[in-house]
C-alpha positions as CSV (number, residue, x, y, z in Angstrom):
1,X,38.7,50.7,-2.5
2,X,40.2,47.6,-1.0
3,X,37.5,45.5,-2.7
4,X,38.4,46.8,-6.2
5,X,42.1,46.4,-5.5
6,X,41.3,42.8,-4.7
7,X,39.4,42.4,-7.9
8,X,42.4,43.8,-9.8
9,X,44.8,41.4,-8.1
10,X,42.6,38.4,-8.8
11,X,42.0,39.3,-12.5
12,X,45.7,39.9,-13.2
13,X,46.8,36.9,-11.2
14,X,45.1,34.5,-13.7
15,X,47.0,36.0,-16.5
16,X,50.3,36.0,-14.5
17,X,50.0,32.4,-13.6
18,X,49.4,31.3,-17.2
19,X,52.2,33.6,-18.4
20,X,54.6,32.0,-16.0
21,X,54.0,28.5,-17.3
22,X,57.1,26.5,-18.2
23,X,58.0,27.9,-21.7
24,X,59.8,24.7,-22.4
25,X,56.5,23.4,-23.7
26,X,57.0,25.7,-26.6
27,X,60.3,24.1,-27.6
28,X,61.2,21.5,-30.2
29,X,64.5,19.6,-30.5
30,X,66.3,19.4,-33.8
31,X,68.3,16.1,-34.1
32,X,71.3,15.6,-36.4
33,X,72.1,12.0,-37.4
34,X,73.7,9.9,-34.6
35,X,72.3,12.2,-31.9
36,X,70.1,11.0,-29.1
37,X,68.8,11.3,-25.5
38,X,69.0,8.3,-23.3
39,X,67.7,7.7,-19.8
40,X,66.0,5.1,-17.6
41,X,62.4,6.0,-17.0
42,X,60.0,4.7,-14.3
43,X,58.1,2.2,-16.4
44,X,56.2,0.6,-13.5
45,X,52.8,2.2,-14.4
46,X,53.2,1.4,-18.1
47,X,53.4,-2.4,-17.9
48,X,49.8,-3.1,-19.0
49,X,48.9,0.1,-20.9
50,X,50.6,2.8,-22.9
51,X,50.2,5.6,-25.5
52,X,53.1,7.4,-27.0
53,X,52.4,10.6,-29.0
54,X,54.6,13.2,-30.6
55,X,54.9,15.8,-33.3
56,X,57.5,15.0,-35.9
57,X,59.2,16.8,-38.8
58,X,61.2,14.1,-40.6
59,X,64.0,15.2,-42.9
60,X,66.2,12.1,-42.6
61,X,67.3,9.7,-45.3
62,X,68.1,6.5,-43.3
63,X,65.8,3.6,-44.1
64,X,64.4,3.2,-40.5
65,X,64.7,6.5,-38.6
66,X,63.8,5.5,-35.0
67,X,62.7,8.4,-32.9
68,X,61.4,6.3,-29.9
69,X,62.9,3.0,-28.7
70,X,62.3,1.4,-25.3
71,X,64.5,-1.6,-24.6
72,X,64.6,-3.9,-21.6
73,X,66.5,-7.2,-20.9
74,X,68.3,-6.8,-24.2
75,X,65.2,-6.8,-26.4
76,X,63.1,-4.1,-28.1
77,X,59.9,-3.6,-26.1
78,X,58.6,-0.8,-28.3
79,X,59.9,1.1,-31.3
80,X,58.3,3.9,-33.3
81,X,59.9,5.2,-36.6
82,X,59.4,8.5,-38.2
83,X,58.8,7.0,-41.6
84,X,56.3,4.4,-40.5
85,X,58.7,1.5,-41.1
86,X,59.2,-1.2,-38.5
87,X,56.6,0.0,-35.9
88,X,56.9,-2.6,-33.2
89,X,55.9,-3.8,-29.8
90,X,57.2,-7.1,-28.1
91,X,58.7,-8.1,-31.4
92,X,55.5,-7.7,-33.4
93,X,56.1,-5.2,-36.3
94,X,54.0,-3.2,-38.7
95,X,55.4,-1.7,-41.9
96,X,53.3,1.3,-42.8
97,X,55.8,3.6,-44.6
98,X,53.8,3.3,-47.8
99,X,50.6,4.5,-46.0
100,X,52.2,7.8,-44.9
101,X,51.3,10.5,-47.3
102,X,52.8,13.4,-45.3
103,X,55.5,15.2,-47.4
104,X,59.0,15.0,-45.9
105,X,59.9,18.1,-43.8
106,X,56.3,18.7,-42.7
107,X,55.1,18.6,-39.1
108,X,52.7,15.7,-38.4
109,X,51.3,13.9,-35.4
110,X,52.3,10.4,-34.6
111,X,50.7,8.2,-31.9
112,X,51.0,4.5,-30.9
113,X,48.7,2.9,-28.4
114,X,48.4,-0.5,-26.7
115,X,46.9,-2.2,-23.6
116,X,47.0,-5.6,-22.0
117,X,43.2,-5.9,-22.2
118,X,42.8,-5.1,-25.9
119,X,46.1,-6.9,-26.9
120,X,46.1,-4.5,-29.8
121,X,48.9,-2.3,-30.9
122,X,47.6,0.7,-33.0
123,X,49.5,3.2,-35.0
124,X,48.1,6.6,-36.0
125,X,49.4,9.5,-38.2
126,X,47.6,12.8,-38.0
127,X,44.7,11.2,-36.1
128,X,44.1,8.5,-38.8
129,X,44.6,4.8,-37.9
130,X,47.1,3.4,-40.3
131,X,47.5,-0.1,-38.8
132,X,46.9,-2.4,-35.9
133,X,48.4,-5.7,-34.7
134,X,47.4,-8.2,-32.1
135,X,50.0,-9.1,-29.4
136,X,50.4,-12.4,-27.5
137,X,48.1,-13.1,-24.6
138,X,49.6,-12.4,-21.2
139,X,52.5,-10.3,-22.5
140,X,53.3,-7.1,-20.5
141,X,56.1,-4.6,-20.6
142,X,59.3,-5.3,-18.8
143,X,60.4,-2.6,-16.4
144,X,63.9,-1.3,-15.6
145,X,64.7,-0.7,-19.3
146,X,66.3,2.2,-21.1
147,X,64.6,4.8,-23.3
148,X,66.4,6.1,-26.4
149,X,64.9,9.2,-28.1
150,X,66.3,10.0,-31.6
151,X,68.0,6.6,-32.3
152,X,67.9,2.9,-32.1
153,X,70.3,0.8,-29.9
154,X,73.5,-0.1,-31.8
155,X,76.0,1.7,-34.0
156,X,74.2,1.4,-37.4
157,X,73.3,4.8,-39.0
158,X,70.4,3.1,-40.7
159,X,68.3,3.8,-37.6
160,X,69.2,7.4,-37.0
161,X,66.4,10.0,-36.8
162,X,67.1,13.4,-38.4
163,X,64.7,16.3,-38.1
164,X,62.6,18.1,-35.5
165,X,60.6,16.6,-32.6
166,X,58.2,18.2,-30.2
167,X,55.7,17.3,-27.4
168,X,56.7,13.7,-27.0
169,X,54.6,12.4,-24.2
170,X,54.0,8.9,-22.8
171,X,50.6,8.2,-21.2
172,X,49.5,5.4,-18.8
173,X,46.3,5.1,-20.8
174,X,45.3,3.5,-24.1
175,X,44.0,6.6,-25.9
176,X,40.9,6.0,-27.9
177,X,40.8,6.7,-31.7
178,X,38.7,9.8,-31.0
179,X,41.1,11.1,-28.4
180,X,44.0,10.7,-30.8
181,X,42.1,12.4,-33.6
182,X,41.1,15.2,-31.3
183,X,44.7,15.7,-30.3
184,X,45.9,15.7,-33.9
185,X,43.2,17.9,-35.2
186,X,43.7,20.5,-32.5
187,X,47.2,21.1,-33.9
188,X,50.6,21.0,-32.4
189,X,50.1,24.1,-30.4
190,X,46.9,22.8,-28.7
191,X,48.8,21.7,-25.5
192,X,49.9,25.3,-25.1
193,X,46.5,27.0,-25.7
194,X,44.6,24.6,-23.5
195,X,45.3,22.0,-20.8
196,X,45.8,18.5,-22.1
197,X,42.7,16.5,-21.2
198,X,44.9,13.6,-20.4
199,X,47.5,15.5,-18.4
200,X,47.0,13.4,-15.3
201,X,47.9,10.3,-17.3
202,X,51.3,11.5,-18.4
203,X,54.2,9.5,-17.1
204,X,57.0,10.8,-19.3
205,X,56.6,14.5,-20.2
206,X,58.1,16.5,-23.0
207,X,59.2,19.3,-20.6
208,X,61.2,16.6,-18.6
209,X,62.8,15.1,-21.7
210,X,64.1,18.6,-22.6
211,X,66.1,18.6,-19.3
212,X,67.8,15.3,-20.0
213,X,71.4,15.0,-21.1
214,X,71.9,15.1,-24.9
215,X,74.4,13.3,-26.9
216,X,75.5,14.5,-30.3
217,X,74.2,17.6,-32.1
218,X,70.7,18.4,-30.7
219,X,69.4,22.0,-30.7
220,X,66.5,23.3,-28.7
221,X,64.4,25.9,-30.4
222,X,61.1,27.6,-29.8
223,X,58.4,26.4,-32.1
224,X,57.7,29.7,-33.9
225,X,54.0,29.3,-34.6
226,X,53.3,28.0,-31.1
227,X,55.2,31.0,-29.6
228,X,53.2,33.3,-31.8
229,X,50.0,31.6,-30.6
230,X,51.0,31.9,-27.0
231,X,51.8,35.6,-27.3
232,X,48.5,36.2,-29.1
233,X,46.6,34.3,-26.4
234,X,48.4,36.2,-23.6
235,X,47.7,39.5,-25.2
236,X,44.0,38.6,-25.7
237,X,43.6,37.6,-22.0
238,X,45.5,40.6,-20.8
239,X,43.2,42.9,-22.9
240,X,40.2,41.1,-21.7
241,X,41.3,41.4,-18.1
242,X,42.1,45.1,-18.5
243,X,38.6,45.7,-19.9
244,X,37.0,43.8,-17.0
245,X,39.0,45.9,-14.5
246,X,38.0,49.1,-16.4
247,X,34.3,48.2,-16.2
248,X,34.6,47.3,-12.5
249,X,36.3,50.6,-11.7
250,X,33.8,52.5,-13.8
251,X,30.9,50.8,-11.9
252,X,32.5,51.6,-8.6
253,X,32.9,55.2,-9.6
254,X,29.3,55.5,-10.8
255,X,28.0,53.9,-7.6
256,X,30.2,56.2,-5.4
257,X,29.0,59.3,-7.3
258,X,25.4,58.2,-7.1
259,X,25.6,57.6,-3.3
260,X,27.3,61.0,-2.8
261,X,24.7,62.7,-5.0
262,X,21.8,61.0,-3.2
263,X,23.1,61.9,0.2
264,X,23.5,65.5,-0.8
265,X,20.1,65.7,-2.4
266,X,18.5,64.0,0.6
267,X,20.1,66.4,3.0
268,X,19.1,69.4,0.9
269,X,15.5,68.2,0.5
270,X,15.0,67.6,4.2
271,X,16.7,70.8,5.1
272,X,14.5,72.8,2.8
273,X,11.4,71.1,4.3
274,X,12.8,71.4,7.8
275,X,11.4,68.0,8.5
276,X,12.8,64.6,9.1
277,X,11.7,61.0,8.6
278,X,11.8,57.9,10.7
279,X,13.8,55.3,8.9
280,X,13.4,52.5,11.4
281,X,10.7,50.9,9.2
282,X,13.6,49.7,7.0
283,X,15.0,47.6,9.8
284,X,12.3,45.0,9.1
285,X,13.2,41.8,7.3
286,X,11.4,42.9,4.2
287,X,13.8,45.8,3.6
288,X,17.0,45.3,5.7
289,X,20.0,44.4,3.5
290,X,17.8,44.5,0.4
291,X,18.3,46.9,-2.6
292,X,15.5,49.4,-2.4
293,X,13.3,49.3,-5.5
294,X,10.4,51.3,-7.0
295,X,8.2,48.4,-6.0
296,X,9.3,48.9,-2.3
297,X,8.5,52.6,-2.6
298,X,5.0,51.9,-4.0
299,X,4.4,49.2,-1.4
300,X,5.1,51.6,1.5
301,X,3.1,54.4,-0.2
302,X,0.1,52.1,-0.7
303,X,0.4,50.9,2.9
304,X,0.5,54.5,4.1
305,X,-2.4,55.7,1.9
306,X,-4.5,52.8,3.2
307,X,-4.3,53.9,6.8
308,X,-3.7,57.7,6.7
309,X,-7.4,58.6,6.2
310,X,-8.3,56.3,9.0
311,X,-6.0,58.1,11.4
312,X,-7.6,61.5,10.9
313,X,-9.3,62.6,14.1
314,X,-7.5,60.0,16.3
315,X,-5.0,61.1,19.0
316,X,-1.7,59.4,18.5
317,X,-1.1,58.0,22.0
318,X,1.2,55.2,23.2
319,X,-1.7,52.9,23.8
320,X,-3.0,53.5,20.3
321,X,0.3,52.9,18.6
322,X,1.0,49.8,20.7
323,X,-2.4,48.4,20.0
324,X,-2.2,49.2,16.2
325,X,1.2,47.6,15.9
326,X,-0.1,44.5,17.7
327,X,-3.2,44.1,15.6
328,X,-1.6,45.0,12.3
329,X,1.1,42.3,11.8
330,X,2.2,43.9,8.5
331,X,5.6,45.1,9.6
332,X,6.0,47.5,6.7
333,X,3.4,49.8,8.3
334,X,5.2,53.1,9.2
335,X,3.9,53.2,12.8
336,X,7.2,54.2,14.3
337,X,7.3,57.6,12.6
338,X,4.3,58.7,14.5
339,X,6.3,58.6,17.8
340,X,8.0,61.9,16.8
341,X,7.0,64.9,18.8
342,X,5.1,66.5,16.0
343,X,2.6,63.7,16.0
344,X,2.8,61.9,19.3
345,X,-0.1,62.9,21.6
346,X,-1.5,65.1,18.9
347,X,-4.8,64.6,17.0
348,X,-3.9,63.4,13.6
349,X,-5.1,65.7,10.8
350,X,-5.4,65.6,7.0
351,X,-2.6,68.2,6.9
352,X,-0.3,65.8,8.8
353,X,-1.2,63.0,6.4
354,X,-0.5,65.2,3.4
355,X,2.8,66.5,4.9
356,X,4.1,63.0,5.5
357,X,3.0,61.8,2.1
358,X,4.8,64.8,0.4
359,X,8.0,64.1,2.4
360,X,7.9,60.4,1.4
361,X,7.3,61.1,-2.3
362,X,10.3,63.4,-2.3
363,X,12.6,61.0,-0.6
364,X,11.7,57.5,-1.8
365,X,12.8,58.1,-5.4
366,X,16.2,59.0,-4.1
367,X,16.5,55.6,-2.4
368,X,15.9,53.4,-5.4
369,X,19.0,51.3,-6.1
370,X,20.5,51.7,-2.7
371,X,21.0,48.6,-0.4
372,X,19.4,49.3,2.9
373,X,22.1,48.2,5.3
374,X,22.0,49.1,9.0
375,X,24.8,51.5,8.4
376,X,22.8,53.3,5.7
377,X,19.7,53.4,7.9
378,X,21.7,54.8,10.8
379,X,23.2,57.4,8.5
380,X,19.7,58.5,7.3
381,X,18.5,58.8,10.8
382,X,21.5,60.8,11.8
383,X,21.2,63.1,8.8
384,X,17.5,63.7,9.3
385,X,17.4,64.0,13.1
386,X,14.1,62.5,14.2
387,X,13.5,64.9,17.0
388,X,12.6,67.7,14.5
389,X,10.1,65.8,12.5
390,X,7.4,67.9,11.0
391,X,8.6,71.3,12.3
């Protein structure tokens, strides 16, 4: 019973762990104009490589609409705008607003990548590369700067972002075009349904941004379709787990019933025959801790048939049995059963052979499917009491 309780605990634990994930991953932030989140991130691992990706629903009307700005030493190190205008790094800018065909107010995926080795700043929308620009040789990011989410530095309203934002993550890796496309094509709920393949590269995480101090009017809301997807996924896993548990318990019940039935039938059979059997033959390596099969039964029957006729007319003495066991190295031979008082020191007859064969045929079929552990063999010997064999 403890085994199956353990199975239940393990199965449900996997669902419980996933269900207890930080639900902030399902949240988006809705920015009103002149609203922002500002903090000083640890940029030390991002000096030579970076990727910034997010899901955006732009509803603003300002000409620039910055949603990501990192500034250090008084200058813009990196800026990303919701409408594709003025996408910049180190003062190098791309103007790709005319290339964006996503209708305003529609969720879309935005990603900007760069590395010191490639010296190339790339800008993607919905997994499609819209533009790239080469940066100066030897230029790296400055550290100790400030990150502004939802606005550009300064008081001008021309740079205010308005709309929803979700899953803004910064990676210490230059994501490949295929990785960006895969992320976009999987949909905005993909980070909920499966582990982000680049999780280990995240330096700034969306769930951490959600905990930062907000300025202005910023509302946190669960992304409806992602919440629905999460609920459906949890229900599917719970139903699957419940079915696995039901099957495991049914198998356990079937095995328990089968063992009980086999023990009862075995006891009744031997009681009606008033004979017992020597089960020590199963202590050999060929049978011990193995599941007894029809092939095992036929093997023992064949072995017995091969020697039974040869025993007729021979007195079953200690010397004979010791010599036979020594000469015949086949350990599946049932020599030990002949030590019982109904055969030992008696002249073996055809009736004895037929009696032993009949007993074996009646019992062996009951053993098929049972694992012959030492405990099972001891139980069989106890139930069948060797001292009464053949009476």
